[in-house]
C-alpha positions in Angstrom: -55.3 23.1 92.4 -56.0 26.8 92.3 -59.7 27.6 91.5 -60.6 29.9 88.7 -64.2 30.3 89.9 -63.9 33.9 91.0 -62.5 35.0 87.6 -66.1 36.1 87.0 -68.5 39.0 87.5 -71.0 39.2 90.4 -74.0 39.5 88.1 -73.4 36.0 86.7 -73.9 34.5 90.2 -76.9 36.7 91.1 -78.6 35.6 87.8 -77.8 32.0 88.8 -79.5 32.6 92.2 -82.6 34.1 90.6 -82.8 31.3 88.1 -82.5 28.6 90.8 -85.2 30.3 92.8 -87.7 30.5 89.9 -87.0 27.1 88.5 -85.4 28.2 85.1 -81.8 27.3 86.0 -82.0 23.9 84.5 -83.4 24.8 81.1 -81.2 23.6 78.3 -79.4 26.5 76.7 -76.8 27.4 74.1 -74.5 30.3 74.4 -72.1 31.6 71.6 -69.0 33.6 71.6 -68.6 35.9 68.6 -67.5 39.3 67.5 -70.1 41.6 66.0 -67.4 43.4 64.1 -63.7 43.4 63.7 -61.5 46.3 65.2 -61.4 49.3 63.0 -59.1 48.7 60.1 -58.7 44.9 60.6 -59.7 42.5 57.9 -59.6 39.2 59.8 -59.1 37.9 63.3 -57.2 34.9 64.7 -58.7 32.6 67.3 -56.5 32.0 70.3 -57.0 31.0 73.9 -59.0 27.8 73.5 -56.5 25.7 75.4 -56.1 28.2 78.2 -59.9 28.5 78.5 -60.3 24.7 78.8 -57.6 24.5 81.3 -59.3 27.2 83.4 -62.7 25.5 82.9 -61.3 22.4 84.6 -60.4 24.4 87.6 -63.7 26.3 87.7 -64.9 24.8 91.1 -66.1 26.4 94.3 -64.2 25.2 97.4 -65.1 26.2 100.9 -62.7 29.1 101.0 -64.2 30.5 97.7 -67.8 29.9 98.9 -67.1 31.8 102.1 -66.5 35.0 100.0 -70.0 34.7 98.4 -72.1 35.8 101.4 -74.4 37.7 99.1 -75.8 34.4 97.9 -78.5 32.4 99.5 -77.8 28.9 101.0 -79.4 27.0 98.1 -77.2 28.8 95.5 -74.0 28.2 97.5 -75.0 24.5 97.8 -75.4 24.3 94.0 -72.0 25.9 93.5 -70.3 23.5 96.0 -71.1 20.7 93.6 -70.5 22.6 90.4 -68.7 20.9 87.5 -69.4 21.9 83.9 -71.1 18.8 82.3 -72.2 20.2 79.0 -70.8 20.3 75.5 -68.5 22.9 73.9 -67.6 23.3 70.2 -65.4 25.9 68.7 -63.0 27.1 66.0 -59.6 25.4 66.5 -56.9 27.7 67.7 -55.2 29.4 64.9 -58.3 29.6 62.8 -59.2 32.8 61.1 -62.6 34.4 62.2 -64.7 37.2 60.8 -67.8 39.2 62.1 -70.5 36.9 63.3 -68.3 33.8 63.3 -69.5 31.5 66.2 -66.0 31.1 67.7 -67.2 29.1 70.7 -70.6 27.3 71.3 -71.4 26.4 74.9 -74.3 24.0 75.5 -75.8 22.9 78.9 -78.1 24.1 81.5 -78.5 27.8 82.0 -77.0 27.4 85.5 -73.8 25.8 84.3 -73.3 27.9 81.2 -74.2 31.4 82.4 -71.4 31.6 85.0 -68.7 31.0 82.4 -69.2 34.2 80.5 -66.5 36.3 82.0 -64.0 33.5 82.1 -64.5 32.7 78.4 -64.5 36.3 77.3 -61.4 37.4 79.3 -59.4 34.6 77.8 -60.6 34.8 74.2 -60.7 38.6 74.0 -57.2 38.9 75.2 -55.5 36.1 73.4 -57.4 36.6 70.1 -56.5 40.3 70.1 -52.8 39.5 70.6 -52.9 36.8 68.0 -54.7 39.0 65.5 -52.1 41.8 65.9 -49.2 39.3 65.8 -50.5 37.7 62.6 -50.4 41.0 60.9 -46.8 41.4 61.9 -46.0 37.9 60.7 -47.5 38.7 57.3 -45.6 42.0 57.1 -42.4 40.4 58.0 -42.6 38.0 55.0 -40.7 35.1 56.4 -38.2 37.1 58.6 -37.9 36.1 62.2 -40.1 37.8 64.8 -39.3 37.8 68.6 -42.0 38.7 71.2 -40.4 41.1 73.8 -43.4 42.7 75.5 -43.4 41.3 79.0 -42.3 44.5 80.6 -45.4 46.3 79.1 -48.0 43.9 80.5 -49.4 42.3 83.6 -47.2 39.4 84.6 -49.8 36.8 83.7 -51.0 38.6 80.6 -47.4 38.6 79.5 -47.3 34.8 79.5 -50.6 34.5 77.6 -49.4 37.1 75.1 -46.2 35.3 74.5 -48.1 32.1 73.7 -50.6 33.9 71.4 -47.8 35.6 69.5 -45.9 32.3 69.1 -49.1 30.6 67.9 -49.3 33.0 65.0 -45.7 32.4 63.8 -43.3 34.4 66.1 -40.1 32.5 66.6 -40.1 32.9 70.3 -40.3 35.1 73.3 -38.2 36.8 76.0 -40.5 35.4 78.7 -39.2 32.3 80.6 -42.5 31.4 82.2 -44.0 31.1 78.6 -41.2 28.6 77.8 -41.8 26.6 81.0 -45.6 26.6 80.8 -46.2 26.3 77.0 -42.9 25.3 75.5 -42.5 28.6 73.6 -38.8 29.1 72.8 -37.1 31.7 75.0 -34.7 34.0 73.3 -32.5 36.9 74.5 -29.0 37.9 75.5 -28.5 41.3 77.1 -29.7 44.9 77.5 -28.0 48.2 77.6 -27.5 47.8 81.4 -24.8 45.1 80.8 -22.8 47.4 78.5 -23.2 50.4 80.9 -22.0 48.2 83.7 -18.6 48.1 82.1 -17.9 51.7 82.9 -14.8 52.6 84.9 -13.3 55.9 86.2 -11.7 56.2 82.7 -15.1 56.0 81.0 -17.2 53.5 79.1 -15.6 50.2 78.0 -18.0 48.7 75.4 -15.3 46.3 74.1 -14.9 44.8 77.6 -18.7 44.3 77.8 -18.8 42.6 74.5 -15.9 40.3 75.3 -17.5 39.4 78.6 -20.8 38.5 76.8 -19.0 36.5 74.1 -17.0 34.7 76.8 -20.1 33.7 78.5 -22.5 33.0 75.6 -20.2 32.2 72.7 -19.6 33.9 69.3 -23.2 33.1 68.2 -24.6 35.6 70.6 -26.4 38.9 69.8 -24.5 42.1 70.7 -26.5 45.3 71.3 -24.5 47.9 69.5 -26.3 51.2 70.0 -25.5 52.1 73.6 -23.0 54.8 72.5 -22.1 55.1 68.9 -23.3 52.5 66.5 -20.3 52.5 64.1 -17.9 52.1 67.0 -20.3 49.5 68.5 -20.2 47.3 65.3 -16.4 47.6 65.2 -16.2 46.5 68.9 -18.6 43.7 68.3 -16.6 42.2 65.5 -13.4 42.8 67.5 -14.8 40.9 70.4 -16.4 38.0 68.6 -14.7 37.9 65.2 -16.4 37.6 61.9 -18.5 34.6 63.1 -20.5 36.8 65.4 -24.1 35.6 65.4 -25.9 39.0 65.3 -26.0 42.6 66.3 -29.1 44.4 67.5 -30.1 48.0 66.9 -32.7 49.4 69.3 -32.9 53.1 68.4 -32.5 55.8 65.7 -33.5 55.8 62.1 -33.6 52.0 61.6 -33.7 52.0 57.8 -30.6 54.2 57.5 -28.7 52.5 60.3 -29.4 49.0 59.0 -27.9 49.7 55.6 -24.9 51.3 57.2 -24.4 48.4 59.6 -24.8 45.8 56.9 -22.1 47.5 54.8 -19.8 47.8 57.8 -20.3 44.2 58.8 -19.6 43.0 55.3 -16.5 45.2 55.1 -15.2 43.6 58.4 -15.7 40.1 57.0 -18.8 39.4 59.1 -21.0 38.6 56.1 -23.0 36.0 58.0 -23.7 38.2 61.0 -27.5 38.9 61.2 -29.1 42.2 62.0 -31.8 42.4 64.6 -33.9 45.5 65.0 -36.3 46.6 67.8 -37.6 50.0 69.1 -41.4 50.3 69.3 -42.0 48.3 66.1 -45.4 47.5 64.8 -46.7 46.0 61.6 -46.4 49.2 59.7 -42.8 49.8 60.7 -42.0 46.1 59.9 -43.6 46.6 56.5 -41.5 49.7 55.9 -38.3 47.8 56.6 -39.0 45.0 54.2 -36.7 46.5 51.6 -33.8 46.8 54.1 -31.3 44.0 55.1 -33.1 43.2 58.4 -32.9 39.5 59.5 -35.0 39.6 62.7 -37.5 42.0 64.4 -38.0 42.3 68.2 -41.5 43.4 68.9 -42.8 44.5 72.4 -45.3 47.1 73.2 -47.4 47.0 70.0 -48.1 43.3 70.3 -49.1 43.2 74.0 -51.0 46.4 74.5 -54.3 47.9 73.5 -52.7 50.3 71.0 -51.3 47.5 68.9 -53.7 44.8 69.8 -57.2 46.3 70.1 -59.8 44.2 71.9 -61.3 41.5 69.8 -64.7 42.7 70.9 -66.1 39.2 71.4 -69.4 38.7 73.3 -71.0 35.8 75.0 -74.7 35.6 74.2 -77.6 33.2 74.9 -79.0 32.0 71.5 -81.2 29.1 72.4 -83.4 27.9 75.2 -84.9 24.4 75.1 -84.4 24.3 71.4 -86.2 27.7 70.9 -84.0 30.4 69.2 -83.6 33.6 71.2 -81.9 36.8 70.3 -81.2 40.4 71.3 -82.8 43.1 69.2 -81.0 46.1 70.8 -79.9 48.7 68.2 -76.3 48.0 67.1 -76.1 45.1 69.5 -78.2 42.5 67.7 -77.6 38.8 67.9 -78.9 35.9 65.8 -80.9 33.2 67.5 -80.4 29.5 67.4 -77.3 27.3 67.8 -75.1 27.8 64.8 -72.1 26.3 62.9 -70.0 27.6 60.0 -69.4 26.4 56.5 -66.3 28.0 55.0 -66.4 28.2 51.2 -63.3 28.3 49.1 -62.2 28.0 45.5 -60.5 24.8 44.5 -57.2 26.7 44.8 -57.8 27.2 48.5 -58.8 30.9 48.5 -61.6 31.6 50.8 -64.6 33.4 49.3 -67.3 33.3 52.1 -68.1 32.4 55.7 -71.6 30.9 55.9 -73.1 30.7 59.3 -76.1 28.3 59.4 -78.3 26.5 61.9 -76.3 23.7 63.7 -78.4 20.9 62.3 -78.9 22.2 58.8 -75.7 22.7 56.8 -76.4 24.4 53.4 -75.3 22.8 50.1 -72.0 23.7 48.7 -72.3 25.6 45.5 -70.8 24.1 42.3 -67.2 25.0 41.8 -66.5 25.6 45.4 -65.1 23.6 48.3 -66.9 23.7 51.7 -65.3 23.0 55.1 -67.0 22.9 58.5 -64.9 25.0 60.8 -65.9 24.1 64.4 -64.6 21.0 66.2 -65.7 19.2 69.3 -63.8 20.5 72.4 -65.8 19.2 75.4 -68.4 16.5 75.6 -70.4 15.9 78.7 -67.8 17.9 80.7 -64.9 15.9 79.4 -62.2 17.5 77.2 -62.0 15.7 73.8 -60.0 18.1 71.8 -56.3 17.7 71.2 -54.4 21.0 71.7 -51.1 21.3 69.8 -49.3 24.6 69.4 -47.4 23.4 66.4 -50.7 22.5 64.6 -52.1 25.9 65.6 -49.1 27.6 64.0 -49.6 25.7 60.8 -53.3 26.6 60.9 -52.5 30.4 61.0 -50.0 30.1 58.2 -52.5 28.1 56.1 -55.2 30.6 56.9 -53.2 33.6 55.8 -52.3 31.9 52.6 -56.0 31.2 51.9 -57.0 34.9 52.1 -57.6 36.9 49.0 -54.8 39.4 48.4 -56.8 42.3 49.6 -57.2 40.5 53.0 -53.5 40.9 53.7 -53.4 44.6 53.2 -52.5 46.7 56.3 -54.6 49.6 55.2 -58.2 50.1 56.4 -60.8 48.1 54.6 -63.7 45.7 54.9 -63.3 42.1 56.3 -61.3 39.9 54.0 -64.3 37.8 53.2 -68.1 38.3 53.8 -70.1 36.5 56.5 -73.6 35.3 55.4 -76.3 34.2 57.8 -78.4 31.4 56.4 -81.9 30.7 57.7 -81.0 31.7 61.2 -84.0 32.7 63.3 -84.0 36.4 64.2 
């Protein structure tokens, strides 16, 4: 089992050492993960990464090889770490839940010693996966039921690519190009060929696109997707239908003025009798480009860079803050970086129709009454109890949760334009 214990920052372990030395390490504490604000222009966020965090938590142990790298620590601290196992409680928003500014996405309770060293691990997982999921959810909303394929592996770190594929699938993407995501998480893997395969079929007499298409159809069947823009798209479509016949599964366009080309290709396919052949488009798509193409005969979108990189998926901006010590609320008061003290939970208020109207963050042991005419739902669920995982992680359930969440937003909450969060967050009787 590969340890995750060094996926952390040095200052967490030096704080641990100081706390062990002065006797405060075993005080009971509560830490919370939340975002003070959403990225500029975003109206909601989507929680993702809980399963990955819990899996990493189970491997957060310090073996002899790991401890040997921590020569800056005193013997007593290394002795503590040698026996480290998280034994506290964790509650949090289920994966696929929507979150808003101030939402306590994760609550970690235990001794200061066992909780403080989990900060970087928790934030690196939740900030990455929630950023990807939040961006992907906007694309799912913009696509309005049309298929989306995640194709961003080549624009990301190899491990980040796998996590991104999972996060995108969680929000409603149909699948990914990444095979490790299929092996590890069961995300459907999709894909057929790139321009290189068409270019391969070049001889001394010149390019032979038809030969490339015939070879692909021979290997993968007529249901395959043929990439028709290597040379001339009109000729490419003609060659694609000539190679596969009118039962060809799909053609893909990866360049040019997609709106104009899609209409031309649809007319050409229909004229050749390939009325059931789908059209897949790619080429640096984001939610805005997807929205602009809604009025065109596009069947599927391939999305890469904008869903896996910072430009399309800006950081979720989540922080991990100490909010309670031995039952006493504590809080930062730094300008623009304030936190709210006390362990908290969330009551989400909605109309009987299901439309959310407010996120109410309240002391964990004092849920507020639900106003007349509204329906209240507690958001957080138990994830870990006394160090043991008690939550059930199900990607299919998370996908349904995202879909239900998007449906529950007010209409303004689905706009792609800049605006305030879709619903307000209200802090109720939380100690400053």
